N, C-alpha and C positions, 0 to 999 in steps of 0.2 A: 856570543858564541855558544854554539848548541853542543851540549855533552850528552852522550848516551852510552850506557853500558848496562850489561845484564848481571844483575846481583846474584841470580841463580847459577851463573857461571863460575862463580868463586866461591859459593856456599853451598853446602849441601841443601837441596830443595826442603827437605823436611825441617831442617833448621831454621831456614829463611821463613817458612810459613809460620813457625812457632814465634819467631822475631816480630813478625808482623802482627800475630795474633796478640802477643803480650802487650805491644804498643797500642793496639786497638782496645783492649780490655783495660789499659790505663785510663782511658777516656769514657768507656761505655761498660755497662753491665753485661752485655752478651754481644757476641759477633752478628746476631741477628738484627741488632739496632742499626739504623742508618746514619750516615753523615748527611746532616741537613744544611750545611752552609760552608762557603769557602774557607771562612775562619777556622772551622772545626777540621776541615781537611787539611789545613796549615798546620794546625797544632798536631794532628795525628801523624802527618809526616815528619815533623820536628821530632816526635818521640822516637822515630827509627833513626835518628841521625841525619835526616835529609833536610835542606832548608831552600826550597824552590822560590824562585822569584815570583812576582805577581803574574808576569808574562807566562810562566811555566803554568801557573795554577790555572789561567784563564783557559788553558788548552783542555783541562780536565773538567773544570766548572764553567760552562758556558751559560748563556742566558737562558737556555731551555733546560739547564739541570736543576732538578728539584732535590735529587738526593743521590747518594752513592753508597753500595753496599760494600760489604767486608771483602768480596771477590774483586769489586773495582779497586779498592784500596790496595790490595795485593798486587793487582796488574799494574797499577801507578808505581808501586814501589819497584816493581820489576824494571821498568822503563827509566825511573829517574835514580840517578847516583846518589850515594851519600856524600857528605861534605869532604871536599878535597882539600890539600895543603894550599892550592891556588885561592880557593874560596876563603881559607882561613887568613891569608895574607891579606885579601881584599877587605876582610871584616876587620882585621888588625890595623889597617891604614885609616879606616873610618872611625874606628874608637880611638886611636892615637890622634886627638884632636889638635894638639900643638906640633905634631909631626917630628918628635924628638926621637923617634925609634923605640920608645917605651910607653906602656899603659899605665897610668897612675891609678891609686885608689879612687880619686875623684872622677877620672874619666870612665873607669869601670862602672862606678856607682851610677853615674848619669845615665848610662845606657841601660843597666839593669832596673832602673827606676822609670823608664820612660813608657815600657809597654809590659804586658803581660804581669806575672806575679812580681810584686814589689819586694826587693831585699833591702835590709837595713846595711847601714855602712859596717857595722861588725860582722855581718855575715859575709859581705864582700871581701872584707879584710881577710876573713878567715879563709876564704877561697884563693886568695893571692898568696897567703902564707904556706898553705900546702904545696904550692908548685914554685915558690919563689927561691930558687937555690942559692943565690948569693945574698938573700935577705936585705935587698936594698929598698924593699917597700914598693916595688914596681916590677912590671912583667915585660921581659923583651920578647921577641917572636916565639922562640923556642918555648920559652915559659907559657906563654899564650897558649901555644898549640897544646902543651902537656895539660893546661887546665880544661880546654875545652874537650879534649878526648878522653880525660878521666871522668870529667862530669858526664859525657855521653855514655861511658862504660857503667858508671854507678847508677845512671838513671835506668840502663836496660837490665841491670840486676834486680832493681826494686821492681821494674815491670814484671819480671818472671817472677818473683815472689808474690805479687799481688795477683798475677794469673793463677799461680798455684792455689792461693787461698780462695779464690773465687770458684775454681774448678772443684775444691775440696767442699766448699759450702753448697754448690750445686748438687754434688753427690749426696750429701747430707739432706737437703731439701728433698730430693726425690725419694730417698729412703723414708723420710717423716710422712710424706703425703701418701706413700704406699700403704705406711701403717694406718694412717688417718683414714684411708679410703675402704678399709676393712671395719671401721667403726661406724656407729650410727651418727649421723649428722644432726647437730644440734642447731637450732635456730636462736642463736644467742646474741645476735647483733640488734643494735638500737637502730630504730627506723630512721634516725637523723644520721647515721654513719653509713653513708653510701659510697662505696669505692670510687674514689675519683677517676679511676680507670675504667669507667663503666664504658666508655666509648669503644674500648676493645672488645667488651662483650656484645655490642651491638654489632660488630662485624662478625660475629660467631666465634671469636677467639675467646677461649676460656683462660687464657695467661693474664696475669696482672703484672704490668711493668711498675717498677718503682720509679716514682716522679723524681726526676734529677733537681737538686736544689739549683736555683736560678736567681739572678738579681732581680730587683724590682723590675717589672715590665711595664712599658707606657705603650698602649694601643691608641694611637690618636686617630680617631674616625671623624673627619671634619668634614663640612661643606663651605665652601667660599663662595663670596659673591663676586660678580663680574665687575668690571671696571666702570661703576657708575656712582654718583654721589649717594651713599646710603642714607643720608639724612632726608632726601627727597625720592627714594626709591621704593617701589612696592616690594623689592626684594629684601629689603633689611630686615633683620631677625628683630622680632617684636619684644618688647619688654616683658617681662614673666607675668606683670600685673595686668596685661592687656588681654582681651578676649581673643582666643585663637580662632574662634568660629569663623568660618568663611575665608580665612587667610591662606592663600596658597603658598605663602613664603614662610610661614611660622614653621619653628622647629618641630612642634607637635600639633597634630591635627586633634580632632574630638576623639580618634580612635586611642586605643590603650597602648600603652608601651608595657610589654611583659617582661617581667624580669623573673626567671626561674632559676632559684640557687639550690644547689645541692653540696652538701657538706663533704669535705674529703674525708678519707677513711683513716681512722687514727692507727690503724693497725696494717701492715703490709701482707700480713701471713693468714689472713682469715679467708682468703678467697677459696682456698681448698676445701673448706669445712662448711661452706654456706650450703643451706637446702636449695633444692630446685625453686622452692617458692619464694626463697630470698633473691635469688638470681634473676627470675622473672619479673619480680617487684623493681629490681634494679635497671633491668633493660626497658621495661614498659612504662614507667612512671610518667604519667600524663603531664602537660605542662599546668594543668589546672587542678592538679591534687592537692592534697593537704601539704605536701612538701614543696609546693609552689607559692610564690608570693606575686600577686597582682598589683602592678603600680599603674594605677590609671591617671588620666590628665589632671584629675582633682588632687593627686598626691604630688604633683610637680611643685616645686618650692615657690613661694610666694614671698616678697618682701614683708619681714615681720620686726616689730619693734624689739623684739627678744634677740634679733640677730645684729650683733654690734659689727659695725663696718671699721676697718683699720684706717685710722686718720693718717697714716703714714703713706697710704697708697697713692701712687703716681697717677694722675689722670682717671678720676672715676669713670665707670661706663655711663653712657647716656645716648639714647638713640637721636637725640636732638643734636647732639654734637657732631662736629666734623673736624677734620684736620686743620688745626689753626697754626700757620706759619708765623714765627714772631715777626712783627711789623719791621723791625730794624734789623732783619737778618743779614742784609748786605754789608753792614759794619762789623759783623762777627767773623773770627777767623774759621776759614773753612778748609778741612782735609777730606779726601775721599779715597775710595778704593773700589775696584771691581771685584767680584768674586762668583762663585758658582755652587749650586747644590748638584750633587751626583746621586744617583741611585745605583746601588751595587748590592747585588744579592738580597733585595728587600730592606737593605739599611741605608740610612741617609748619611751621606758624606758631603762636607761642605769647606769653604774657606774658614778660617777662623782668626780672630784678631786680638792683639793685646793694644789697649788704649792707656798711655802713660800721660797724666794731667799733672803738670808741675804745681798749678795754683789752684784754688777754689773757683769754680765757674759754674754758671748756668749752661747747659748743653741742649743742643737739638739735634737728633738723630733720625735719619730717614732711611728707609730700604725700599727698593722698588724693583720688579723683574725688568730686564732689559729687554728692548724691542725684539720680538720673535721667540720669547720665552713662552711656552705654551704647554698646558698639561696635556694628559692623555684625551681629554675631550675637546681639545683645541681652545679651551679657555684660560686666560691669564693666571699664571700660579700665585697662590697667595704667599707673602713674604712677611716676616716679623723679625724683631731683634731683641734679644734679652742682654740687659747689662748686669755683669756679676762683679763683686769684689774679688780681690785676689786672696783675701782671707776673711773668714766670717767675721761679723760684727759682734758686740757684746751679747746679743741675743741669739747668735748662732746662725745669722742669715747671711747667705751670699748674694741673694737675688737684690739689685737695687731698683730696677724699673724694667717694663718692657712695653713694645708698641701694642697700642689697643685701638687707635683711631687711624682712619685712611681716609684719602681724598677720592674724587672720581676716576683718577687715573689708575688707581690700584697702588698707590704710595702710602706706606704705613710710617708713622712717626711717633715720637716721644720726647718730650721736654722734661728735664729734671735739674736740679742742683746736686753738683758732685763735688766732694772734698778733694783736696789734692791727693794724688795716689795712683795706683795701678788698677786698672780694670779689664775685664775679659768682655768682648763684644760677640755674642754667639749668633749668627743667623738662624732662623727656624722657619720651617714651612709645615704645615698640617699633614700633608700627604693627601688631602683630598683631590687635588688637581694633579700633583705630581706624584705618580705611581709607577712601579714596576710594570714593564710591558708583559702582557700575558703571553704572547707568543709573537715570533717573527715569521713573516711570510714575504713571497714576492721574489723577484729576480735581484741578484746581488749586484750592485752598481760595479761599474769597471773603474779601477782605480790607475791602472799603468797601461800604456800602449807604446808600440815601437814607431819610431820615424822611418823615413824613407832609407836612412842610413843604418838602420837596425838598432839605433839607440833607444834604450828603455826611457819614457817620459811619463810624467803624471798627466791625467787627463783634466780636461777643463773643468769638469764638475768637482772633481777632487781637489784642484787647486783653489776653487771658491771655498770649499770647506775648510781647507787649511788657512786660507785667510780670515775666516770668522774665528778659527781656533786661535790663531795669533792674536786678534783683537781681544778675545776674552781672557787669553793668558797675560796680556799687557794690563796687569792690575792696576798701575798708577796712571794708566792712559796717555803716557807720554809719546806713543808711537814707536817704542822699542821694547826689547824684551831684555831686562837685566839679566845677570847670572843668577840672581835670587828667583826671579820670576820663572827663568828656564828650569831652575833646580824643582821648584813647586811642580811645574809641568811635567818633568820628568818623573817626581816621585807619583804622580797621579798615574802616569802611562805605564810605569815600569816597577813602581815600587821601590826605587832605588835613587839616592841622591846623586848629583853629579860631582864625580870626584876631580881632583886637580888635573890628572891627565887627560880625562875625558874632556873637561873644559878647554884644555890645550889642544885637542883635536878639533873641536869648534873653532877656535881661534885659527889655526891652520888651515881649515878647508874653506872658510868663508870670510869675507871681509866684515868687520865690526865697525860701530860708529861710537865713538867714546866709551868702547869696552860693552856695548850692548848689541844685540842681535836685531836687525832690520827685518822688516816683512819679507823683503826680497831674499835676504839671507836665510830666513826660517823656510821659506819656499825650497830654496837650493838645497838645504840639509835634507829635504825630504825627497828630493829628486835624486840627490847623491844615495840616499839609502835604496830607492828603487833600482837604481843602477848598479849598485854593489850586489843586491840580492838577485839580480838578473831576472826582474820581472816577478819574483815570488812576493806576493802581497800580505803574507801572514803577519809580519811586524807592522805593516802599515794598518792593517784592520785591528790589531791589538790597540794601536793609538787612538783609532777612531771610537772602538767601543769604549775604552777608558773615558774618553771624552763625552760620551753619551749619545753618539750616533748609531742608527741602525744600519742595515744593509742597503737601505735605499738612499743613505746619507742624510737622513732626516734626524735632527736632535729631539730625540724623545725621552732620553734617561739623563739629561742635565738641564738645568735652568740657570742661566747666568743673571746677575743681579748687580746693582749699584747701591754702595753704601756711602752716604755723606754724613759727616760730623761737623757741626758747628759748635765753636765755644765763644761766649761773649766776653769773658773776663781773662782769658789766657791766649797768649799769642804762640805759644810753642808747645801745644800738645802734639802728641806723635801717635799715629794710628799704623800699626804694624801687622803685616800679615804674617803668621807665625806658623800655620799648619794648613795642609789640606787633608782632612781626615775624619773619621767618626768622632763623636763628641768624647771628650777624655772623662777621667774620674777626678772630682775636686775634692779640696780638702774636707776632712771628715768622712771621706769613703763614698761621697755623694756621687750619683749619676745625673747627667743633665736632666733625665727622665724624673728623678727624685725632686730635682729643684722646681721644675715646671709643675708637677703635680701638687706641691706644697703651695704654689703660688696660687693655682687655680682654685684649691681648697680655701686658701685664705681669702680670696676675693669672690668666691662663690655663695650661693645660697643653699642651704643643707635641707635634705629630707630624708626621713628614714625609709629603709626599705622592708614592706610588711614580713613579718615571720623571720626577719634576719636581724637579731639585735646588735650584732658586731659588724654590719654592713651598712654605710651611710653613702648617699648619693649627694655630690655637690654639682650645682648647675652654674656655670660661668659663661658669659656673652660679652662680646665686645662689638665693634662697628663691622666685622666682616665675618665672624664664626662664633660658634657656642661649642662649649666643651662639658661633657659630663665626666666626672671623677667619681669612681667606685672605689670607696676606702675600705678596705678589709682589715678590720682592727683585731681579727681572732688570729691565732697562731696556726690554723690550717687553712689550705687552699680551698676555694669555694667556687662554684661554678655557676655562672650567671647567663641566662638566656634573655638578650637584648632584641627586641622586636620593634622595629620603627618602620617597617615595610609599608605601612598605610600612611606615613607622612609624605607629603607632596613637596616637589620643587627642592629636594635635598640630595646631597651627595656626601659621601665619606671617603676615608682612606681605605675602606675595605670594599671587598667586591659586591657585597650584600648589606642591606640595612637590617637583615635579620641574622644574628650571629651568637654563637655560644662562646662566651669568654672565661677563661680560667683566671681567677684573681688570686695571686699569691697574697700572703701577708703584706699589707701595704697598700698601693694605689694603681689602679689602672685607668687610663684616660681614654675617652671616647669622645671625639668632636664631631661637629657638623657644620655645614654651610650651605647657603642656598644656591641653586643651580644658576638663577639668573634673576 
C-alpha cells in the first residue's frame, strides 16, 4: 500500500529543513557532501524517523544514480512519511517471534544485534526498563511504541546538538583562517606529508575534506579464465618463476607495474597555511618523482627458500594441477542447493549457508555458475567458495579452506577434512566478470497487455522470465517453492519477510501442493498482481530489477550458481540457506574482506614496495585468477597508483587496469584473470 504525505504541511518549513539538516550532519561533515550509496540514503532517512522499504528506496536510488545531494534528501523527506502506528504494529509483530503479544529481552536483543550498531544485553535491558511500566521485563505494544518514539526524539535532540557544535566549529575555523591569511605563510610541511585529499586540489578546489573513518576496504580487481582446462590451456596464469616474455596470458608482461604512493597528511588543518609552492608540488608531483616508487617486473615476488609455506594449507597451487574429483564420490552422501550472486549499488549480495556436520568427515565441495550465467562481457562468471568456522580456532583463524582448482567447465572445488561442528559456506566471485552495468539503454520490454475482454495479462516474454526466476528461487530443486524459499525471494525483491497473514493470502489465492507453491501458482500470483494494479508495472519492474534483470529482460546483474556438498563419513550433514544479503561481520569484528585478505597474504609471495617501508605486496595465484594484496602496516592512509595497462589478455573488476587506490591501514585486494 502506497502512503504519501507532505511533512511541510504539518511542520513549519524552516523547522523541517533544520530537522533534515541535523539528520544529514549526523552522518556527514557538511551538507555539501553527497550521499553515495543506497545504504547511506536509508541510514540518513532513518535518522529523520523514516524507515522506507527497499521498494521505496529503489524509486529514489535507481541503477543510474551515482549520488544524491542534500537538496535531493530534503525532497525525499517531503515525499516520504515518518513511521506511523501501523508501521510500528507491523514491526512489533515481526519482533514478537513467538506471537504471545509481548517482546522479551531475548527477542529485542536478537533484532538489535542482527544489523547496524550492535547493542549488548545490558543496553537492551536498560531500554526496556525505561518504558516497562508494569516492570514485567517485557514490552507490550504500547510500551514498544513509547520506546521507539522516545528513542527517535532522543536521537533528534542529539542530532541538533551535533549540528550546533559543527556550526560553531565551522565559524571558529573561518575566523582562524581569516587570521592566518593575514600572516606570512610558512613552508613547514615535510615532503613526505602530502595531503591525502590532493585529488580535490586537482579539480581546482582549495578545500580539504576530512577523510571519514571506514572499515578495511577490499577492492578485488580480478581476471577470470574461460571454461577450458587450465592445465592444458594457453590462457592459464603462469607460475611466478616462469619467464613471462612472449606470454599473452601472463599477469605481467615485460612492461613495468607502476606503484605511486603518497602518504596521508597527519594534520587536517595545514591546508590553509601552505605556501603556493607547496600546493603546486602537491598537485603536480609526477609519477616518476622521488615521492614515487617504481615496481618493475623484476620486483615481482619469486619463490624463495626464505618464504615458509603454511603446511596446513588445503590444496597448494600448481599450474599442472586440475580439479580432481574423489574416485568413490558416488558412495558419498550428497546435499545441494542453488543460489545466486546479485549486484546492488556496486556491492555483492548472495545466498549464504550454514553447514552442520554431526561427525568428523572428509568433504568435497563444488560451485559452478548455472547455464546462462554470463558476465558483462558474455563470458562465464568465476565462482568460488570459502569455508569458515563458526568461531575462531586456537590461533584465531576462521577460515578452513577455499576453492583453488577448477575444471574445464568452470566448476571450482575443494576437498578437506572437517571436525564435527557448525560451519559457514560463503560463495564468492572476484568481480572481474560480474560487474555493475555502466548504463541502461534501449526500449523497455512490455510486461503486461490486455486481452480481448479487457483483462490485464502478462506477456509471453515476461512469463518466460518469471519461469526462470521460479527455477532460480527453487533452491532445493524439487520443482516447488517452499515458504522459506518464497520468504528469501520476498526479502530479495521487497526487503521484507513474509508475515503469517501475507502467507495466508498466498494460500487463499492460489492452490499449493504439499504446502509449497507450484510454478503455475507463482505465475498466477504475478498475473493477479498485474490485474490488481490495473496494468501498472512499477511493482513488477521492482521485482525484475531486484532479481538482476535489465529493461530488455536480460539477466546481467545476477548470477545463479549450483552448490554441491559431499561427505564421506557423515550421512546426516545439513546444508541450510540462511540469508540472501551482503557478507556479515564475523566473530572478532572481522569482515569477509578481512578474512580473504589474510588468506591471500598467508598463501601469497611477499615483495616490498620501493620507498615504502610500511607497504608490502603479496601475490597469490590459483587455477583461475591471481590476486595482489597491498598490506598497509602504517597508521595512515596511503595512495597507490597501480598501472597494469600494458598487460595483455587481462581483465579486472575495475573499469581500467590503471587505477589509483587509497589503501587504509590494513589491506586492499587487487585481483586479475585472463580474458581467454
